[in-house]
N, C-alpha and C positions, 0 to 999 in steps of 0.2 A: 750796555747790553751784556757784556761779559760778566758783569757783576750779578745780573739777574740770573744768568745761567748757573753761576757758581752758587748763588743763594738757593736755587732750586735743588741742586745736588746736596747741599748742606741742610736742606729742609728736613723736618721731622716726618714728612710724608713719603720720603724715599723708600723706606722699607715696605710701606703699604703699596706703593706703586709697583715695586719690584714683585711683591707677592701676587698682585693682580695680573701682572704680565705673565708670570709663571703659571698661575692657576687658570687663566682664561682658556688655553688649549684643552686642559683637563676637563673644564666645565662643558666646553663644546662637545668634546668626545663623550662625556657622560650623558649629556642630553641626547646625542645621536644614538647612543647605545640604548637608553631607556625608550626612545621613540621606536627604534627597530624592534626591541623586545616586545613592546606593546602591540605593534603591528603584527608580529609573528604569532603572538598569543591570540589575537583576534582571528587570524587566518586558521589557526588550529581549532578554535572553538567553532568557526563556521564549517570547517571540514568535518569535525566530529558530529555536529548537528545534521549536516547533509548525510553523513554515513548512517546515523541513527534513523533519520527519516527514510532513507533508502531501505534499511532493514525492515522497518514497519511496513513500507509499501510491498516489499517482497513477501512478507508474512501475509498481508491482506490478499495478495494475488494467489498465494498458495491455498489459503482458506477458501477462497471463492472457486478455485479450480476443483478442490475437493467437493465442495457443494455441487458443482456442475456434474462431476463424475457420479455422485450419488443420485443425481436427478435423472440420469440416463435410464430409460425404461428397462434396459437389460439388468440394471442393478435394482430397480424398484420392484420388479416381479419376483426377486429372490427374497424379499422381506416378508415377514409375518407367516403365520400358520397356514398350511395348505388346506385346512378344513374350513377356512373362512368362506363366507358368502361374498359374491362380488361387491355388494353394497358396503359390507364391512371392510373389505380390502380398500375400496376407494376412500372411505371415510378415514381409515387409519393412515393411508398413504398421504392423503391431502393434509392431514393433521401433522404428520411427520415433516413434510416439505415446508409447511408454513412455520413450524416451530424452528426448524433449522435455518430457514431464511431470516426469521426474526432475530435469532441468535447472532447471525452474521451481518445484520443490517448496518452495524457501525463501520464495517469495512469500506462502505461507500466513501468515507472521508479520505481514503488513501489510494483509491483507484480512479481512473478517469471517468468522467460523467457518461461517456458513450459506452464504456465497458460495463458500468453499473446498469445502464439502461438495457444492454444486451442480456445481462444476467436476469433482470426482472422479466424481460420478454421470454426468456427460456422457461423460467418458473411458471409464468402465466400460460404459456403454450402447453406445458406438461399437464398442468391442472385442467386446462380446457380439454386436452386429449383424454385424460382420465374420465372426465364427465361425459364427453361425447361417446367414448367407447362404452361406458356403462349404459347410456341411453339407447345405444344401438343393439343391446343384448335382448334376447328373448327371455321369457320367464324361466325356461328350463336350462338356461346357460350356466355352466359351471365356472368356477374360478379359473380353471385351466383355459377354457374358451375365452374368457375375458383377457387373460394374460396374452394369449396368442394373438388376438385381435389388436390389443394395445401395442404389442411389439411390432406387428406387421404394419400398422398405421405409421409408426415412427420410422420404420425402415424404408417405407415407400415415400416418405417426405424428405425434404432437404435436412441435412444434419446440422441444425442450428446450434446445438450444444457443442459439437466439435468445432464449429466456426467461432463460437464465442471463446472457447478454450484457446484456439489459435490466436485470437485477438489479445487475450490476456498474456500469452507467450510473447507476442510482439511488444506489448507494453512493458513486460519484464526486461526484454532486450534493450529497451530505451533507458531503463534505470541502471542496468549493470554495464 
């Protein structure tokens, strides 16, 4: 037995065995370092993706809030020439609302389904109110009469636009 042990130490494999014994801890350490580095990079990528996604959601909420602000009757009645006839004002206002809504339609990808539905409902309610107000006018009614009736109808109803903006604000608070 003694001679086998002596033969093993005198063997040509001794330098290789010694190198493996010395290199093994370094290999384990290098493997752990690479594994931890890859793990941290994945976390960084996920963090940056979430941050970028949050920024897009915030921008979408900002754009839709601006749309809702523009949709308020107090802002709508300030648009266009004062010399228009009520039917011209209704036509131009409806066209403007629909164009802006179409322009912002892609924002529905970044906000909640319920918030988007609230925005669609606000748009539809304003369009319906415009038509209803126009239909209630007499032949002699001026644009100022139309605007007054339109504003009063909105003021006497629940403020669904402000409620929708509050819901968007709550959605924003969940993101940030």
